[in-house]
C-alpha positions as CSV (number, residue, x, y, z in Angstrom):
1,M,124.4,162.8,326.5
2,A,123.9,159.4,324.9
3,I,126.2,158.1,322.2
4,R,124.3,157.9,319.0
5,I,124.9,154.6,317.1
6,L,124.1,153.4,313.6
7,L,124.3,149.7,312.7
8,I,125.1,148.6,309.1
9,D,125.1,144.9,308.5
10,D,123.3,142.7,306.0
11,H,122.4,140.0,308.6
12,T,119.1,140.9,310.2
13,L,119.5,138.5,313.1
14,F,122.9,139.9,314.0
15,R,121.7,143.5,313.8
16,S,118.7,142.7,316.1
17,G,121.0,141.0,318.6
18,V,123.5,144.0,318.7
19,R,120.6,146.4,318.9
20,A,119.0,144.5,321.8
21,L,122.4,144.3,323.5
22,L,123.3,148.0,323.2
23,Q,119.8,149.2,324.1
24,R,120.3,147.9,327.6
25,T,123.1,150.4,328.0
26,P,121.8,153.8,329.3
27,D,124.4,155.9,327.5
28,F,123.8,154.4,324.1
29,E,121.0,155.3,321.6
30,I,120.5,153.3,318.5
31,V,119.4,155.9,316.0
32,G,119.0,153.5,313.1
33,E,120.1,150.4,311.1
34,A,120.7,149.4,307.5
35,A,121.0,146.2,305.6
36,D,123.5,147.4,303.0
37,G,126.0,150.1,302.2
38,L,123.8,152.4,300.2
39,E,121.1,152.4,302.8
40,G,123.7,152.8,305.5
41,I,125.1,156.0,303.9
42,K,121.5,157.4,303.5
43,R,120.8,156.6,307.2
44,A,124.1,158.1,308.3
45,K,123.4,161.4,306.5
46,Q,119.9,161.4,308.0
47,F,120.9,160.7,311.6
48,C,124.6,161.9,311.9
49,P,125.5,159.3,314.5
50,D,128.5,159.5,316.8
51,V,129.6,155.9,316.0
52,I,128.8,153.6,313.1
53,L,129.3,149.8,313.4
54,L,129.9,148.6,309.9
55,D,130.3,145.1,308.5
56,I,132.8,144.4,305.7
57,N,131.3,141.5,303.8
58,M,128.0,142.8,302.4
59,P,126.3,142.4,299.0
60,G,126.4,145.3,296.6
61,L,128.5,148.1,298.0
62,S,131.1,146.4,300.3
63,G,131.9,147.6,303.8
64,L,135.2,149.0,302.7
65,E,133.6,151.0,299.8
66,T,131.0,152.2,302.2
67,L,133.6,153.2,304.7
68,R,135.3,155.5,302.2
69,L,132.1,157.3,301.4
70,L,131.1,157.6,305.1
71,V,134.5,159.1,306.0
72,Q,134.2,161.5,303.1
73,D,130.7,162.6,303.9
74,L,130.8,162.4,307.7
75,P,134.4,163.0,308.9
76,Q,133.3,163.6,312.5
77,T,131.7,160.2,312.8
78,A,133.7,157.3,314.1
79,V,133.3,154.3,311.8
80,V,134.2,151.0,313.5
81,M,134.4,147.8,311.4
82,L,132.6,145.0,313.1
83,T,133.3,141.8,311.1
84,V,134.1,138.1,311.1
85,S,137.1,138.8,308.8
86,E,140.5,138.2,310.3
87,D,142.3,139.2,307.1
88,V,145.1,141.6,308.0
89,D,145.0,143.1,304.5
90,E,141.4,144.2,305.0
91,L,142.3,145.6,308.4
92,A,145.1,147.6,306.9
93,V,142.9,148.9,304.1
94,A,140.2,149.9,306.6
95,L,142.7,151.8,308.7
96,R,144.3,153.5,305.7
97,D,140.8,154.6,304.5
98,G,139.9,156.2,307.8
99,A,138.2,153.5,310.0
100,S,138.4,154.4,313.7
101,G,138.5,150.7,314.7
102,Y,138.3,147.1,313.7
103,L,136.5,144.6,315.9
104,L,135.6,141.0,315.5
105,K,132.0,139.7,315.9
106,N,133.0,137.2,318.6
107,I,133.7,140.2,320.9
108,E,132.3,140.1,324.4
109,A,129.4,142.5,325.2
110,D,131.3,144.5,327.8
111,T,134.3,144.9,325.5
112,L,132.1,146.1,322.6
113,A,130.4,148.7,324.9
114,A,133.8,149.9,326.1
115,A,135.1,150.1,322.5
116,I,132.1,152.2,321.4
117,R,132.8,154.7,324.2
118,K,136.4,154.9,323.2
119,A,135.6,155.4,319.5
120,A,133.1,158.1,320.4
121,A,135.9,159.9,322.3
122,G,138.2,159.8,319.4
123,Q,140.3,156.8,320.5
124,P,141.4,153.9,318.2
125,V,139.8,150.5,318.9
126,I,141.3,147.4,317.4
127,A,140.7,143.8,318.4
128,D,143.8,142.6,320.3
129,D,144.3,139.6,318.0
130,M,144.2,141.8,314.9
131,T,146.7,144.3,316.4
132,V,149.1,141.4,316.9
133,K,148.7,140.3,313.3
134,L,149.0,143.7,311.9
135,V,152.2,144.6,313.8
136,A,153.7,141.2,312.8
137,S,152.9,141.9,309.1
138,M,154.4,145.4,309.4
139,R,157.7,144.0,310.7
140,R,158.3,141.7,307.7
141,P,158.3,142.3,303.9
142,A,154.8,141.5,302.5
143,P,153.2,141.3,299.1
144,A,150.9,144.1,297.9
145,M,147.6,144.2,299.8
146,K,144.2,143.7,298.3
147,G,143.2,146.4,295.9
148,D,146.8,147.6,295.5
149,A,146.4,149.4,298.8
150,A,149.2,151.6,300.0
151,P,151.0,150.3,303.1
152,V,149.8,151.4,306.5
153,V,153.3,152.5,307.6
154,S,154.8,155.4,305.7
155,A,158.5,156.2,305.2
156,S,157.9,159.9,304.6
157,A,158.9,160.8,308.2
158,A,162.6,160.5,307.1
159,A,162.1,163.4,304.8
160,D,160.1,165.5,307.3
161,P,161.3,164.6,310.8
162,L,159.1,164.6,313.8
163,T,159.7,167.2,316.5
164,S,160.1,166.1,320.1
165,R,156.6,167.4,320.9
166,E,155.2,165.4,318.0
167,R,156.9,162.3,319.4
168,D,155.3,163.0,322.8
169,I,152.0,163.1,321.0
170,I,152.6,159.8,319.2
171,R,153.5,158.2,322.6
172,E,150.2,159.2,324.0
173,L,148.3,158.2,320.9
174,S,149.9,154.7,321.1
175,R,148.5,154.5,324.6
176,G,145.0,155.2,323.2
177,G,144.7,158.8,324.6
178,S,142.1,161.1,323.4
179,N,142.9,164.7,322.5
180,K,141.6,165.9,325.8
181,E,143.6,163.3,327.7
182,I,146.8,164.1,325.8
183,A,146.3,167.8,326.5
184,R,146.0,167.1,330.2
185,T,149.0,164.8,330.3
186,L,151.2,167.2,328.3
187,S,149.8,170.4,329.8
188,L,148.7,171.7,326.4
189,A,145.5,173.2,325.1
190,E,143.3,170.7,323.4
191,S,143.4,172.9,320.2
192,T,147.2,172.7,320.3
193,V,147.1,168.9,320.4
194,K,144.7,168.8,317.4
195,I,147.2,170.9,315.4
196,H,150.1,168.5,316.4
197,V,148.0,165.5,315.3
198,R,147.3,167.1,312.0
199,N,151.0,167.8,311.5
200,I,151.8,164.2,312.4
201,L,149.3,162.9,309.9
202,R,150.7,165.1,307.2
203,K,154.3,164.2,307.8
204,L,153.6,160.4,308.0
205,N,151.1,160.6,305.1
206,F,148.4,159.0,307.2
207,T,144.7,159.7,307.4
208,S,143.8,158.6,311.0
209,R,145.3,158.6,314.5
210,V,144.8,154.8,314.5
211,Q,147.5,154.5,311.8
212,V,149.8,156.7,314.0
213,A,149.5,154.4,316.9
214,L,150.2,151.4,314.7
215,Y,153.2,153.2,313.2
216,A,154.7,153.4,316.6
217,A,154.0,149.8,317.4
218,G,155.2,148.6,314.0
219,R,158.6,150.4,314.2
220,D,159.1,149.6,317.9
221,A,157.7,152.5,319.8
222,A,160.8,152.9,321.9
223,S,163.1,153.5,318.9
224,V,160.5,155.8,317.1
225,L,160.1,158.0,320.1
226,S,163.8,158.4,320.8
227,E,164.7,159.5,317.3
228,S,166.4,162.9,317.1
229,N,165.0,165.8,315.2
């Protein structure tokens, strides 16, 4: 079954280029496109895509404002930011608010296609350069992010410790594993993995599995995963 994709970007030429590029891939179906956030939300509700590629800097409703509404209305849809912005604060806010990924517009065609497939499968997709920047920012004190956003990394785990199984799940999430892949690796039912992921999100006060993967990276995965109960 083809992966259904919606494009939301105010630059017509860019949308046309991405559409032409993705339409050459047999397992992709471009179900629609929109030039602004409000139109994008309308199209998303109309088509219920698997993946939305969303720009950040748009007139009217910004990409981040649009993201919040999309995540609220279509929680099963993976929203991936596709932007020129290399601002680590915007990346952090996007992840906090439920984005499934953050990619830069200078991305190679094959890399974009692979990222869309991963996002559709429930895996986090973040541009390598942005991951490095975010992890670096998480390892040093930083001023408040734009919009008084809460930090991506939560300290709440200290009050509600992770179990050994939850640390196993975090390890696999940090490797980009989908629920199905994690279930196979740990010999669990996929439904059990989903329950563990929900518990991890609750304990860490996160909203997405992307944040969990970055939590492990930011705290040094080896030390996080070796903590005792």
